[in-house]
PyMOL CGO cylinders between C-alpha atoms (Angstrom):
from pymol import cmd
from pymol.cgo import CYLINDER

trace = [
    CYLINDER, 14.73, -53.56, -14.48, 16.12, -51.32, -11.76, 0.3, 1, 1, 1, 1, 1, 1,
    CYLINDER, 16.12, -51.32, -11.76, 15.31, -51.39, -7.98, 0.3, 1, 1, 1, 1, 1, 1,
    CYLINDER, 15.31, -51.39, -7.98, 13.81, -48.14, -6.55, 0.3, 1, 1, 1, 1, 1, 1,
    CYLINDER, 13.81, -48.14, -6.55, 15.26, -46.98, -2.90, 0.3, 1, 1, 1, 1, 1, 1,
    CYLINDER, 15.26, -46.98, -2.90, 12.69, -47.24, 0.03, 0.3, 1, 1, 1, 1, 1, 1,
    CYLINDER, 12.69, -47.24, 0.03, 13.51, -43.57, 0.85, 0.3, 1, 1, 1, 1, 1, 1,
    CYLINDER, 13.51, -43.57, 0.85, 12.41, -42.42, -2.86, 0.3, 1, 1, 1, 1, 1, 1,
    CYLINDER, 12.41, -42.42, -2.86, 9.34, -45.10, -3.24, 0.3, 1, 1, 1, 1, 1, 1,
    CYLINDER, 9.34, -45.10, -3.24, 7.67, -43.10, -0.11, 0.3, 1, 1, 1, 1, 1, 1,
    CYLINDER, 7.67, -43.10, -0.11, 8.47, -39.75, -1.86, 0.3, 1, 1, 1, 1, 1, 1,
    CYLINDER, 8.47, -39.75, -1.86, 6.97, -41.18, -5.25, 0.3, 1, 1, 1, 1, 1, 1,
    CYLINDER, 6.97, -41.18, -5.25, 3.59, -42.16, -3.67, 0.3, 1, 1, 1, 1, 1, 1,
    CYLINDER, 3.59, -42.16, -3.67, 2.98, -38.62, -1.44, 0.3, 1, 1, 1, 1, 1, 1,
    CYLINDER, 2.98, -38.62, -1.44, 0.45, -36.62, -3.23, 0.3, 1, 1, 1, 1, 1, 1,
    CYLINDER, 0.45, -36.62, -3.23, 1.42, -33.40, -4.70, 0.3, 1, 1, 1, 1, 1, 1,
    CYLINDER, 1.42, -33.40, -4.70, -0.84, -30.46, -4.14, 0.3, 1, 1, 1, 1, 1, 1,
    CYLINDER, -0.84, -30.46, -4.14, -1.91, -28.58, -7.01, 0.3, 1, 1, 1, 1, 1, 1,
    CYLINDER, -1.91, -28.58, -7.01, -3.70, -24.96, -7.07, 0.3, 1, 1, 1, 1, 1, 1,
    CYLINDER, -3.70, -24.96, -7.07, -6.58, -25.05, -8.65, 0.3, 1, 1, 1, 1, 1, 1,
    CYLINDER, -6.58, -25.05, -8.65, -7.65, -21.53, -10.26, 0.3, 1, 1, 1, 1, 1, 1,
    CYLINDER, -7.65, -21.53, -10.26, -8.19, -19.38, -13.06, 0.3, 1, 1, 1, 1, 1, 1,
    CYLINDER, -8.19, -19.38, -13.06, -4.63, -18.42, -13.80, 0.3, 1, 1, 1, 1, 1, 1,
    CYLINDER, -4.63, -18.42, -13.80, -5.57, -15.61, -16.28, 0.3, 1, 1, 1, 1, 1, 1,
    CYLINDER, -5.57, -15.61, -16.28, -7.75, -13.71, -13.87, 0.3, 1, 1, 1, 1, 1, 1,
    CYLINDER, -7.75, -13.71, -13.87, -6.81, -10.63, -12.86, 0.3, 1, 1, 1, 1, 1, 1,
    CYLINDER, -6.81, -10.63, -12.86, -7.64, -9.17, -9.48, 0.3, 1, 1, 1, 1, 1, 1,
    CYLINDER, -7.64, -9.17, -9.48, -10.10, -6.67, -9.41, 0.3, 1, 1, 1, 1, 1, 1,
    CYLINDER, -10.10, -6.67, -9.41, -8.16, -3.80, -6.26, 0.3, 1, 1, 1, 1, 1, 1,
    CYLINDER, -8.16, -3.80, -6.26, -7.41, -0.81, -8.20, 0.3, 1, 1, 1, 1, 1, 1,
    CYLINDER, -7.41, -0.81, -8.20, -9.58, 2.36, -7.43, 0.3, 1, 1, 1, 1, 1, 1,
    CYLINDER, -9.58, 2.36, -7.43, -9.74, 5.21, -9.84, 0.3, 1, 1, 1, 1, 1, 1,
    CYLINDER, -9.74, 5.21, -9.84, -8.93, 8.11, -8.15, 0.3, 1, 1, 1, 1, 1, 1,
    CYLINDER, -8.93, 8.11, -8.15, -8.80, 12.07, -9.12, 0.3, 1, 1, 1, 1, 1, 1,
    CYLINDER, -8.80, 12.07, -9.12, -5.78, 13.88, -8.25, 0.3, 1, 1, 1, 1, 1, 1,
    CYLINDER, -5.78, 13.88, -8.25, -5.46, 17.38, -9.35, 0.3, 1, 1, 1, 1, 1, 1,
    CYLINDER, -5.46, 17.38, -9.35, -6.92, 16.62, -12.74, 0.3, 1, 1, 1, 1, 1, 1,
    CYLINDER, -6.92, 16.62, -12.74, -5.17, 13.51, -13.21, 0.3, 1, 1, 1, 1, 1, 1,
    CYLINDER, -5.17, 13.51, -13.21, -6.95, 9.98, -13.13, 0.3, 1, 1, 1, 1, 1, 1,
    CYLINDER, -6.95, 9.98, -13.13, -4.75, 7.55, -11.11, 0.3, 1, 1, 1, 1, 1, 1,
    CYLINDER, -4.75, 7.55, -11.11, -5.46, 3.84, -10.59, 0.3, 1, 1, 1, 1, 1, 1,
    CYLINDER, -5.46, 3.84, -10.59, -4.46, 3.36, -6.94, 0.3, 1, 1, 1, 1, 1, 1,
    CYLINDER, -4.46, 3.36, -6.94, -3.72, -0.27, -5.63, 0.3, 1, 1, 1, 1, 1, 1,
    CYLINDER, -3.72, -0.27, -5.63, -5.83, -0.92, -2.50, 0.3, 1, 1, 1, 1, 1, 1,
    CYLINDER, -5.83, -0.92, -2.50, -3.60, -3.49, -0.21, 0.3, 1, 1, 1, 1, 1, 1,
    CYLINDER, -3.60, -3.49, -0.21, -5.16, -4.43, 2.82, 0.3, 1, 1, 1, 1, 1, 1,
    CYLINDER, -5.16, -4.43, 2.82, -1.38, -5.97, 3.76, 0.3, 1, 1, 1, 1, 1, 1,
    CYLINDER, -1.38, -5.97, 3.76, 0.34, -2.60, 3.50, 0.3, 1, 1, 1, 1, 1, 1,
    CYLINDER, 0.34, -2.60, 3.50, 0.32, -0.94, 6.77, 0.3, 1, 1, 1, 1, 1, 1,
    CYLINDER, 0.32, -0.94, 6.77, 1.34, 2.74, 5.82, 0.3, 1, 1, 1, 1, 1, 1,
    CYLINDER, 1.34, 2.74, 5.82, 0.07, 4.29, 2.21, 0.3, 1, 1, 1, 1, 1, 1,
    CYLINDER, 0.07, 4.29, 2.21, 2.58, 4.77, 0.16, 0.3, 1, 1, 1, 1, 1, 1,
    CYLINDER, 2.58, 4.77, 0.16, 3.08, 6.65, -3.31, 0.3, 1, 1, 1, 1, 1, 1,
    CYLINDER, 3.08, 6.65, -3.31, 6.27, 6.46, -6.22, 0.3, 1, 1, 1, 1, 1, 1,
    CYLINDER, 6.27, 6.46, -6.22, 7.68, 10.18, -6.61, 0.3, 1, 1, 1, 1, 1, 1,
    CYLINDER, 7.68, 10.18, -6.61, 7.04, 9.49, -10.49, 0.3, 1, 1, 1, 1, 1, 1,
    CYLINDER, 7.04, 9.49, -10.49, 3.49, 9.56, -10.05, 0.3, 1, 1, 1, 1, 1, 1,
    CYLINDER, 3.49, 9.56, -10.05, 3.63, 13.01, -8.08, 0.3, 1, 1, 1, 1, 1, 1,
    CYLINDER, 3.63, 13.01, -8.08, 3.62, 16.65, -9.73, 0.3, 1, 1, 1, 1, 1, 1,
    CYLINDER, 3.62, 16.65, -9.73, 6.65, 18.17, -9.86, 0.3, 1, 1, 1, 1, 1, 1,
    CYLINDER, 6.65, 18.17, -9.86, 5.49, 21.00, -7.53, 0.3, 1, 1, 1, 1, 1, 1,
    CYLINDER, 5.49, 21.00, -7.53, 3.86, 19.08, -4.89, 0.3, 1, 1, 1, 1, 1, 1,
    CYLINDER, 3.86, 19.08, -4.89, 4.68, 20.17, -1.42, 0.3, 1, 1, 1, 1, 1, 1,
    CYLINDER, 4.68, 20.17, -1.42, 6.91, 17.45, 0.35, 0.3, 1, 1, 1, 1, 1, 1,
    CYLINDER, 6.91, 17.45, 0.35, 7.54, 16.71, 4.16, 0.3, 1, 1, 1, 1, 1, 1,
    CYLINDER, 7.54, 16.71, 4.16, 10.42, 15.30, 6.02, 0.3, 1, 1, 1, 1, 1, 1,
    CYLINDER, 10.42, 15.30, 6.02, 9.55, 11.28, 6.44, 0.3, 1, 1, 1, 1, 1, 1,
    CYLINDER, 9.55, 11.28, 6.44, 8.03, 10.40, 9.66, 0.3, 1, 1, 1, 1, 1, 1,
    CYLINDER, 8.03, 10.40, 9.66, 9.47, 6.81, 9.77, 0.3, 1, 1, 1, 1, 1, 1,
    CYLINDER, 9.47, 6.81, 9.77, 11.04, 3.88, 8.52, 0.3, 1, 1, 1, 1, 1, 1,
    CYLINDER, 11.04, 3.88, 8.52, 8.97, 1.51, 6.28, 0.3, 1, 1, 1, 1, 1, 1,
    CYLINDER, 8.97, 1.51, 6.28, 10.43, -2.16, 5.89, 0.3, 1, 1, 1, 1, 1, 1,
    CYLINDER, 10.43, -2.16, 5.89, 9.20, -4.17, 2.54, 0.3, 1, 1, 1, 1, 1, 1,
    CYLINDER, 9.20, -4.17, 2.54, 7.41, -7.73, 3.58, 0.3, 1, 1, 1, 1, 1, 1,
    CYLINDER, 7.41, -7.73, 3.58, 10.71, -9.74, 3.35, 0.3, 1, 1, 1, 1, 1, 1,
    CYLINDER, 10.71, -9.74, 3.35, 11.98, -7.14, 6.15, 0.3, 1, 1, 1, 1, 1, 1,
    CYLINDER, 11.98, -7.14, 6.15, 14.41, -5.26, 3.23, 0.3, 1, 1, 1, 1, 1, 1,
    CYLINDER, 14.41, -5.26, 3.23, 14.07, -1.41, 3.85, 0.3, 1, 1, 1, 1, 1, 1,
    CYLINDER, 14.07, -1.41, 3.85, 12.19, 0.82, 1.64, 0.3, 1, 1, 1, 1, 1, 1,
    CYLINDER, 12.19, 0.82, 1.64, 14.13, 3.61, 0.84, 0.3, 1, 1, 1, 1, 1, 1,
    CYLINDER, 14.13, 3.61, 0.84, 11.77, 6.99, 1.73, 0.3, 1, 1, 1, 1, 1, 1,
    CYLINDER, 11.77, 6.99, 1.73, 12.30, 10.34, 0.19, 0.3, 1, 1, 1, 1, 1, 1,
    CYLINDER, 12.30, 10.34, 0.19, 9.75, 12.16, 2.02, 0.3, 1, 1, 1, 1, 1, 1,
    CYLINDER, 9.75, 12.16, 2.02, 6.06, 12.14, 2.88, 0.3, 1, 1, 1, 1, 1, 1,
    CYLINDER, 6.06, 12.14, 2.88, 2.95, 14.23, 1.96, 0.3, 1, 1, 1, 1, 1, 1,
    CYLINDER, 2.95, 14.23, 1.96, -0.29, 14.76, 2.61, 0.3, 1, 1, 1, 1, 1, 1,
    CYLINDER, -0.29, 14.76, 2.61, -2.91, 14.10, -0.60, 0.3, 1, 1, 1, 1, 1, 1,
    CYLINDER, -2.91, 14.10, -0.60, -6.00, 15.42, -1.35, 0.3, 1, 1, 1, 1, 1, 1,
    CYLINDER, -6.00, 15.42, -1.35, -7.92, 13.58, -3.64, 0.3, 1, 1, 1, 1, 1, 1,
    CYLINDER, -7.92, 13.58, -3.64, -11.32, 12.77, -5.01, 0.3, 1, 1, 1, 1, 1, 1,
    CYLINDER, -11.32, 12.77, -5.01, -13.27, 9.68, -5.99, 0.3, 1, 1, 1, 1, 1, 1,
    CYLINDER, -13.27, 9.68, -5.99, -16.28, 10.46, -8.03, 0.3, 1, 1, 1, 1, 1, 1,
    CYLINDER, -16.28, 10.46, -8.03, -17.20, 13.94, -6.56, 0.3, 1, 1, 1, 1, 1, 1,
    CYLINDER, -17.20, 13.94, -6.56, -15.92, 12.54, -2.77, 0.3, 1, 1, 1, 1, 1, 1,
    CYLINDER, -15.92, 12.54, -2.77, -13.11, 13.92, -1.47, 0.3, 1, 1, 1, 1, 1, 1,
    CYLINDER, -13.11, 13.92, -1.47, -10.48, 11.94, 0.75, 0.3, 1, 1, 1, 1, 1, 1,
    CYLINDER, -10.48, 11.94, 0.75, -7.21, 12.78, 2.11, 0.3, 1, 1, 1, 1, 1, 1,
    CYLINDER, -7.21, 12.78, 2.11, -4.33, 10.37, 3.10, 0.3, 1, 1, 1, 1, 1, 1,
    CYLINDER, -4.33, 10.37, 3.10, -0.72, 10.67, 4.12, 0.3, 1, 1, 1, 1, 1, 1,
    CYLINDER, -0.72, 10.67, 4.12, 1.83, 9.19, 2.29, 0.3, 1, 1, 1, 1, 1, 1,
    CYLINDER, 1.83, 9.19, 2.29, 5.49, 7.84, 2.50, 0.3, 1, 1, 1, 1, 1, 1,
    CYLINDER, 5.49, 7.84, 2.50, 6.99, 8.92, -0.61, 0.3, 1, 1, 1, 1, 1, 1,
    CYLINDER, 6.99, 8.92, -0.61, 9.91, 6.66, -2.78, 0.3, 1, 1, 1, 1, 1, 1,
    CYLINDER, 9.91, 6.66, -2.78, 11.47, 5.92, -5.83, 0.3, 1, 1, 1, 1, 1, 1,
    CYLINDER, 11.47, 5.92, -5.83, 11.15, 1.89, -5.10, 0.3, 1, 1, 1, 1, 1, 1,
    CYLINDER, 11.15, 1.89, -5.10, 7.60, 1.36, -6.14, 0.3, 1, 1, 1, 1, 1, 1,
    CYLINDER, 7.60, 1.36, -6.14, 6.03, 3.13, -9.30, 0.3, 1, 1, 1, 1, 1, 1,
    CYLINDER, 6.03, 3.13, -9.30, 2.48, 3.34, -8.17, 0.3, 1, 1, 1, 1, 1, 1,
    CYLINDER, 2.48, 3.34, -8.17, 0.41, 4.73, -5.66, 0.3, 1, 1, 1, 1, 1, 1,
    CYLINDER, 0.41, 4.73, -5.66, -0.87, 1.63, -2.68, 0.3, 1, 1, 1, 1, 1, 1,
    CYLINDER, -0.87, 1.63, -2.68, -3.68, 2.74, -0.09, 0.3, 1, 1, 1, 1, 1, 1,
    CYLINDER, -3.68, 2.74, -0.09, -3.01, 0.71, 2.84, 0.3, 1, 1, 1, 1, 1, 1,
    CYLINDER, -3.01, 0.71, 2.84, -4.87, -0.73, 5.90, 0.3, 1, 1, 1, 1, 1, 1,
    CYLINDER, -4.87, -0.73, 5.90, -4.10, 3.10, 7.27, 0.3, 1, 1, 1, 1, 1, 1,
    CYLINDER, -4.10, 3.10, 7.27, -6.50, 4.86, 4.83, 0.3, 1, 1, 1, 1, 1, 1,
    CYLINDER, -6.50, 4.86, 4.83, -8.85, 1.82, 4.31, 0.3, 1, 1, 1, 1, 1, 1,
    CYLINDER, -8.85, 1.82, 4.31, -9.56, 1.49, 8.17, 0.3, 1, 1, 1, 1, 1, 1,
    CYLINDER, -9.56, 1.49, 8.17, -9.26, 5.77, 8.52, 0.3, 1, 1, 1, 1, 1, 1,
    CYLINDER, -9.26, 5.77, 8.52, -12.41, 5.57, 5.84, 0.3, 1, 1, 1, 1, 1, 1,
    CYLINDER, -12.41, 5.57, 5.84, -14.64, 2.86, 7.15, 0.3, 1, 1, 1, 1, 1, 1,
    CYLINDER, -14.64, 2.86, 7.15, -14.32, 1.03, 3.76, 0.3, 1, 1, 1, 1, 1, 1,
    CYLINDER, -14.32, 1.03, 3.76, -15.96, -1.98, 2.99, 0.3, 1, 1, 1, 1, 1, 1,
    CYLINDER, -15.96, -1.98, 2.99, -14.42, -4.08, 0.14, 0.3, 1, 1, 1, 1, 1, 1,
    CYLINDER, -14.42, -4.08, 0.14, -16.76, -6.68, -1.61, 0.3, 1, 1, 1, 1, 1, 1,
    CYLINDER, -16.76, -6.68, -1.61, -14.34, -8.89, -2.85, 0.3, 1, 1, 1, 1, 1, 1,
    CYLINDER, -14.34, -8.89, -2.85, -16.88, -11.10, -4.70, 0.3, 1, 1, 1, 1, 1, 1,
    CYLINDER, -16.88, -11.10, -4.70, -18.34, -7.88, -6.52, 0.3, 1, 1, 1, 1, 1, 1,
    CYLINDER, -18.34, -7.88, -6.52, -14.74, -6.07, -6.84, 0.3, 1, 1, 1, 1, 1, 1,
    CYLINDER, -14.74, -6.07, -6.84, -16.76, -2.80, -5.04, 0.3, 1, 1, 1, 1, 1, 1,
    CYLINDER, -16.76, -2.80, -5.04, -15.40, -0.61, -2.32, 0.3, 1, 1, 1, 1, 1, 1,
    CYLINDER, -15.40, -0.61, -2.32, -17.81, 1.16, -0.10, 0.3, 1, 1, 1, 1, 1, 1,
    CYLINDER, -17.81, 1.16, -0.10, -16.49, 4.78, 1.28, 0.3, 1, 1, 1, 1, 1, 1,
    CYLINDER, -16.49, 4.78, 1.28, -19.42, 6.85, 2.86, 0.3, 1, 1, 1, 1, 1, 1,
    CYLINDER, -19.42, 6.85, 2.86, -21.99, 4.64, 2.34, 0.3, 1, 1, 1, 1, 1, 1,
    CYLINDER, -21.99, 4.64, 2.34, -21.73, 4.88, -1.65, 0.3, 1, 1, 1, 1, 1, 1,
    CYLINDER, -21.73, 4.88, -1.65, -20.14, 2.15, -3.49, 0.3, 1, 1, 1, 1, 1, 1,
    CYLINDER, -20.14, 2.15, -3.49, -17.07, 2.43, -5.72, 0.3, 1, 1, 1, 1, 1, 1,
    CYLINDER, -17.07, 2.43, -5.72, -16.43, -0.30, -8.80, 0.3, 1, 1, 1, 1, 1, 1,
    CYLINDER, -16.43, -0.30, -8.80, -12.70, -1.11, -8.77, 0.3, 1, 1, 1, 1, 1, 1,
    CYLINDER, -12.70, -1.11, -8.77, -10.94, -2.32, -11.61, 0.3, 1, 1, 1, 1, 1, 1,
    CYLINDER, -10.94, -2.32, -11.61, -7.87, -4.71, -12.47, 0.3, 1, 1, 1, 1, 1, 1,
    CYLINDER, -7.87, -4.71, -12.47, -4.47, -3.65, -13.00, 0.3, 1, 1, 1, 1, 1, 1,
    CYLINDER, -4.47, -3.65, -13.00, -4.09, -1.23, -15.78, 0.3, 1, 1, 1, 1, 1, 1,
    CYLINDER, -4.09, -1.23, -15.78, -2.04, -2.29, -18.47, 0.3, 1, 1, 1, 1, 1, 1,
    CYLINDER, -2.04, -2.29, -18.47, 1.21, -0.67, -18.74, 0.3, 1, 1, 1, 1, 1, 1,
    CYLINDER, 1.21, -0.67, -18.74, 4.12, -0.01, -21.50, 0.3, 1, 1, 1, 1, 1, 1,
    CYLINDER, 4.12, -0.01, -21.50, 6.76, 1.12, -18.53, 0.3, 1, 1, 1, 1, 1, 1,
    CYLINDER, 6.76, 1.12, -18.53, 9.35, -0.89, -18.26, 0.3, 1, 1, 1, 1, 1, 1,
    CYLINDER, 9.35, -0.89, -18.26, 10.56, -1.41, -14.34, 0.3, 1, 1, 1, 1, 1, 1,
    CYLINDER, 10.56, -1.41, -14.34, 14.03, -0.42, -13.58, 0.3, 1, 1, 1, 1, 1, 1,
    CYLINDER, 14.03, -0.42, -13.58, 16.63, -3.06, -13.81, 0.3, 1, 1, 1, 1, 1, 1,
    CYLINDER, 16.63, -3.06, -13.81, 19.76, -3.46, -11.88, 0.3, 1, 1, 1, 1, 1, 1,
    CYLINDER, 19.76, -3.46, -11.88, 22.78, -5.19, -12.70, 0.3, 1, 1, 1, 1, 1, 1,
    CYLINDER, 22.78, -5.19, -12.70, 26.00, -5.59, -10.49, 0.3, 1, 1, 1, 1, 1, 1,
    CYLINDER, 26.00, -5.59, -10.49, 29.15, -6.02, -13.23, 0.3, 1, 1, 1, 1, 1, 1,
    CYLINDER, 29.15, -6.02, -13.23, 32.05, -7.48, -11.73, 0.3, 1, 1, 1, 1, 1, 1,
    CYLINDER, 32.05, -7.48, -11.73, 35.48, -8.21, -13.81, 0.3, 1, 1, 1, 1, 1, 1,
    CYLINDER, 35.48, -8.21, -13.81, 38.72, -8.73, -13.60, 0.3, 1, 1, 1, 1, 1, 1,
    CYLINDER, 38.72, -8.73, -13.60, 41.60, -8.60, -16.08, 0.3, 1, 1, 1, 1, 1, 1,
    CYLINDER, 41.60, -8.60, -16.08, 44.21, -11.34, -15.61, 0.3, 1, 1, 1, 1, 1, 1,
    CYLINDER, 44.21, -11.34, -15.61, 47.10, -11.67, -18.02, 0.3, 1, 1, 1, 1, 1, 1,
]
cmd.load_cgo(trace, "trace")
């Protein structure tokens, strides 16, 4: 039988923290919008200060404006912006507008706290609903996707003889 050092004994006796919850339960955070006849699942994100869209979602002939600011991710990484744009879209029959930063760094539309506040949105997390202009709109889970995100690899080679 081997002796356990004193510092390891206390570490062994400390309680461990475990997360209790439903791992398979997806969050209901997407609002279906209609943009020029195209249905788009927009992610609602209260932690995103500026609404942003991936360029691949937009139509080819959309008018883009010069970017008006710099954006950074939560980890302080700069998000490369291509342009900005004003988007008109519908949620059911109600028309809304949003100023968006445009980037190649993401593949979706994110409606941030700027848009949610501007429209006095009320988000009922328990029911999975967003109230806009007094009308309740059901939210959805993240849509399934077959797409593979871009993966970058740095290759370094050296030949020694």
